[in-house]
N, C-alpha and C positions, 0 to 999 in steps of 0.2 A: 555866636561868639562870647566866651565867658570872661567876665571881669574879675581881676583878683581883688579881693577884700584885703585892706592893710590890717594887719594883725594890731589887736589893741590888747596890752597887758591889764590883768584882773586889776580891778581897784575896789577898796573897801566900800561898803554901803553907807558906814557911818559918816557923818557930817559935824561940821563944827558947830557946838552949840547942844549937841546930843549929850545924854549922859553916859560917860565912859562904863562899859561892862566892868565889872568887878573881876579881880583876878587873884588868883593864889597858885602857887607852886613851890618848887624845891631849887634852892639856888646852888651855886658851884660848891658851896661849902656845906651842903646837906641841911641848910635850915629851911623851915617853912617862910614863905614870904607871901604877904598880901597887899592889895592896895592901902589897906589902912595903916600899915607900917609907916607910910610916909605922909601921915595926916598933918595937913596944913602946909605942905609943901607942894610946888608944880613939878608934876611927874613928867620926865622925858622917858616914854616907853618906846623904845626901838625894836622893831622886828627884822631880824637878819637872817639870809638863807643859812649860813654855815659856819662854824668856827674855823679859825686859821686859814681862811679863804682871803684873797686879795681884796675884794671890794669889802667884806666884813671886817677884816684887819684895819684897813684904812679908816673905815667908818669908827669902829670902836676906838682906834688910837686917837682920832681928832676929838672925841668925847672925854678920853683920858687926859689929853694935853690940856684941855679948857676946864677941866673936872673942878679946880680949887674956885675958878671963877664962877662955874655954874653954881656950885653949892654955897658960895658966898652970896649968890643971888637968889636964894631958896629953891633950887631945883634939887630935884632926886633923879639919878640917872639909873634906869634898869633895861637891861638887854634882855630878848627873848627869842630863842630858836629851839628847833626841835632835837637838839644835840643833849645828850645826858650829861649828868653831873660832871663826870669824869672828864669829859671832852671840855666842858666849860671850865673847870678848874685848871686844865692844862693850858687853856686858851688865856685866861685871866692871868697865871702866873707867867707865862712866857711873854706876855707884853704889859705887864703890871697894872692891869685894869683894876681901878680901886671901886667899883661898883658892882652893882647886883647882876648876875646873870640867871635867868630862870631856864631851867630844863622843862620844856614843855614836849615832852616826849610823847604824850598822848594827844597833843595839840589842841588842848581846851580853850587856852588863852588865844592860839593862832586863830581858831575858828571863831571864837567870840568876838575878836577885832576884825575878822573877815579879810584876813591877809593870806589866805591859802587861795590859789587860783593859777589859771594860765600865764603863762611868761614865756619868753623867747630869749635864747642865749644862742649866739652863732646859728642863728637861722632854724634852731630847733625848738619846737613848741612843747611843752611839758607843765605839769603842775608842781607847784613848789611854793615856798613862802616868798611873797612879793615885799620886797624892802620898802617898809613904812614906818614912819615915826609919828606917835600921838602926843600931844602936849596936852597932859590934863591938869586943868587948874584944881587948886584946894579944895573947891566946893564939887569937884568930880565931873565937871563939864568939860567937853574937848574944846580946848582954845584954838589948837591947830592942828591940822594934819598934812604932814609932808611925804607925798608921795614920789616926788622927782628929787630923791636923795642926791646931795653931793657929797659922795664918801669921803673923800680927801678933806673935805672943809665943812663937815657936818655941825659942829659946835657953833661956828661963826653963822651958819645958816639958819639954825635955830635962834641964835642970839639976835639976828637981823629981822625975824618975825614981828 
């Protein structure tokens, strides 16, 4: 008799205390962005599957709604997905997102942070971006890694860490 194995979603190999990988990309406005642009700030680097989808919109709008509080407390918010610049610009404009969205179409940053892997939606297993948020201290070390993202209340979730 075969026993069914419980599916486990991919999870990054990075750990709290690790040096965060350096990142560089193009944002929704066509600007080059690197981690060094946020020197002295705590970076909220959030990886999300797709612009303008339900969970990703809730997550981004949660960060937007608390953006002033986050920036007042020395946080910089940076979103990353494999969508292109035009998609990011449309998404940012539609929801008035005041922060950087990096278009990682070649998935360099996604792979560096190890957030590409198997996941399941509606019983279907497939490869994709696994929603994950990294809190990177000004010294470049990972302070927190959020793998169980509460999309509707993500900013409050981060602030409660």
